[in-house]
C-alpha positions in Angstrom: 111.3 93.4 102.3 111.9 96.7 102.8 109.8 98.4 105.8 108.8 101.9 106.4 109.3 104.2 109.6 107.7 102.3 112.8 104.9 103.9 113.7 103.7 105.3 117.4 102.1 103.1 119.4 98.9 105.4 119.5 98.7 105.6 115.7 97.1 102.3 115.1 94.2 103.3 117.6 93.8 106.8 116.2 94.4 105.3 112.8 91.3 102.8 113.6 89.2 105.4 115.0 89.6 107.6 112.0 88.8 105.0 109.7 85.9 103.8 111.7 84.5 107.5 111.7 84.1 107.2 107.8 82.2 103.6 107.5 82.2 100.3 109.9 85.1 98.2 109.2 86.6 95.1 110.2 90.0 94.2 111.5 91.3 93.1 107.6 89.5 96.3 105.8 91.4 98.6 108.6 94.9 97.1 107.8 94.0 97.6 104.5 92.8 101.0 104.7 95.9 102.0 106.6 98.2 100.5 103.9 96.7 102.0 100.7 96.3 105.7 102.4 99.9 105.4 103.3 101.1 104.4 100.0 102.3 101.2 101.3 104.9 102.6 103.6 102.6 101.5 106.9 100.8 98.1 107.1 100.5 97.7 110.4 100.3 93.9 112.0 96.8 92.4 113.3 99.3 91.7 116.2 98.9 95.6 116.8 95.4 96.2 115.2 93.4 93.5 117.0 94.7 94.6 120.5 93.9 98.7 119.3 90.4 97.6 118.6 90.1 95.4 121.8 91.3 98.6 123.5 88.6 100.6 121.8 85.6 98.1 122.6 86.8 98.3 126.2 86.5 102.3 126.4 83.3 102.0 124.9 84.1 104.1 121.9 83.6 101.0 119.5 81.6 98.1 119.3 81.5 94.6 117.0 78.4 94.0 114.6 77.7 90.9 112.9 78.8 92.1 109.4 78.2 90.5 106.1 78.9 86.9 105.7 78.9 86.4 109.3 82.1 88.3 109.6 82.1 91.0 112.5 82.6 94.7 111.6 83.4 97.3 114.3 81.3 100.4 114.3 81.7 103.7 116.6 79.5 103.8 119.5 77.8 107.2 120.4 80.9 108.1 122.9 83.1 107.1 119.7 81.4 109.6 117.8 81.7 112.1 120.5 85.4 111.4 121.0 86.1 111.6 117.1 84.0 115.0 117.0 86.3 116.2 120.3 90.0 115.0 118.7 89.6 115.9 115.0 93.2 116.7 115.2 94.3 113.3 117.0 92.0 111.6 114.3 93.3 113.5 111.2 95.0 111.1 109.0 97.5 109.6 111.6 98.7 107.6 108.3 100.2 110.6 107.3 102.7 111.0 110.5 104.0 108.0 109.8 104.7 108.8 105.8 105.5 112.5 106.5 106.5 114.1 103.2 108.0 111.1 101.7 104.7 109.4 101.4 104.6 109.8 97.5 108.1 109.5 97.2 108.4 106.1 99.5 105.2 105.2 97.2 107.4 105.8 94.2 109.9 104.0 94.7 108.5 100.7 96.1 106.7 101.0 93.0 110.1 101.4 91.3 112.1 98.6 92.7 109.4 96.4 92.1 109.7 96.9 88.5 113.3 96.3 88.8 112.5 93.3 90.5 110.3 92.1 87.5 113.1 93.0 85.1 115.7 91.2 87.1 113.3 88.1 87.3 112.7 87.9 83.7 116.4 88.7 82.5 117.1 85.5 84.7 114.3 83.5 83.2 114.9 84.2 80.0 118.2 85.7 78.8 121.5 84.1 77.9 124.3 83.6 80.4 126.1 86.8 79.1 122.6 88.4 79.4 122.2 87.5 83.1 126.0 88.3 83.7 125.6 91.9 82.6 122.5 91.9 84.4 124.3 91.1 87.5 126.7 93.8 86.7 124.0 96.6 86.5 122.4 95.6 89.7 125.5 95.3 91.6 126.4 98.8 90.5 122.9 100.5 91.2 123.7 98.7 94.8 126.9 100.6 95.2 125.3 104.2 93.7 122.4 103.7 96.3 125.0 103.5 99.1 127.0 106.5 97.8 123.9 108.4 97.4 123.6 107.5 101.2 127.2 108.6 102.1 127.0 112.0 100.1 126.6 115.0 101.5 122.9 116.2 101.4 123.8 119.6 100.7 126.0 118.6 97.8 123.9 118.9 94.7 127.0 118.7 92.4 127.1 114.9 91.2 130.6 115.1 90.0 132.3 116.3 93.4 134.7 114.5 95.1 132.6 113.0 97.7 131.0 110.6 94.9 134.3 109.1 93.3 134.7 106.0 93.2 136.5 104.0 95.5 139.5 101.6 94.4 138.1 98.6 92.7 134.6 99.7 92.6 133.2 100.5 89.0 131.4 104.1 88.1 128.2 103.5 88.5 126.9 106.4 86.2 124.7 105.6 83.0 127.0 104.8 80.0 
């Protein structure tokens, strides 16, 4: 599975504080909300969220309360509210620092990759041997074309330039 850029160590802490300033949440809800707000680019692990929550609790900025169904929900303490008010820049959408300008593009790309994977699975499960072979060639060509995108100069907007020419033995991946 593809992973997005790595978050800085403090981002989990800032993200948790930012979310708890909005509403009480448990650790799982914090993970889900960060993932959703980052368009799936950043999904922190429980191994990073729960230690951050423990640190915030040790600092007196949050406390755990019994929530619905006996689940613990974290809430800001009075000190936590003061901290959030005093540090708006730190807590202003820390997931944006991870996604940068590519947040929407990354989410769109992940969605497209999922759609291609679903189509390939359908061909594999319902296609004839000839269709499966054709799909395999299409995917191989697409993989090669994607690597050529990375190898091309960023300044080169002309797709017919010499930097994107075929290598010997590799078919052209241009649409037919």
